[in-house]
N, C-alpha and C positions, 0 to 999 in steps of 0.2 A: 687343648695345646699345652696348658700349664697344669701339671699333675699336682701341684700343691694347692691350687685353688680351681678346682674342675668346674663351679658353678658359673652361670652366664651372668655378667654384672646388668646386661638389660632387664632381667627379671626382678630386680631389688625394690622396685616399687609396687610389684603386683601381690596380692592378697593371694595366701595359701589355702584354697579351699580344702584341698585334699588333706592337708596337715591338720586343720581345724577339724574336719568331720572325725579324723582318727582320734584327735584329742578328745573329742566329745563321746565318741565309743568307749575308749579306755576309761574315761573317768565315770561314765554311767554304770561300766561293769564293775568298777572299784566300788562306787558308791552303794550298788546292790549289794555287794559282798559284804561290805561294811554294815549297812542297815540290817541285814539279815544275822551277821554275827553278834550285833549290838542290842537285837530285839529282845524285850523283857528284862534286860540289864540296864539300859539308860532310857529316860524319858524320850518320847518320840519327837518334841520339839527340839532337844538337844542335837539328836541326830540329824533332822532336817536343816537346822542351821549349820552344824558343822559340815555338812556334805556342801552347803551353800558356800561356806568361807573357804573350803579348800579348793573347790572348782573354780571360785573367783581368783584365788590366788595362782593357780595353775595356769587360768587363761591369760591374767594380766602379765606373767612372767613371759608369756611369749610376745607380748606387745613391744614394738621397738618404738621408742620416742620420736617425734619428728624433729629435724633440725631446727634450731630457734634461729630467727633471724638476726644478723648483726646488730647491737646496738648503735644507734647515731645520736651523736650529741645535737641538741636543739638550743639554738641561742634565743634567750627570752629578754626583752627589752625591760631593763628597769628604770623606773623613773626615780631619781633622787630628789628630795625636797629641800 
């Protein structure tokens, strides 16, 4: 109905499996191409750690933080001497 925001608000809390699988496939292809391009030029452990770091950043960039509960003040009884 609203063309500006066509998404359904009922799906806000659902996990997007299709999006995660697409991201994993794309990152795997990019990692394979990068590893082939860097083979023989850069040490293998550096390539492996680099792929893990880049994939972690890409994965965490898609995570939406959960809303934090509102802080409530707690009264603590204090005994004066």
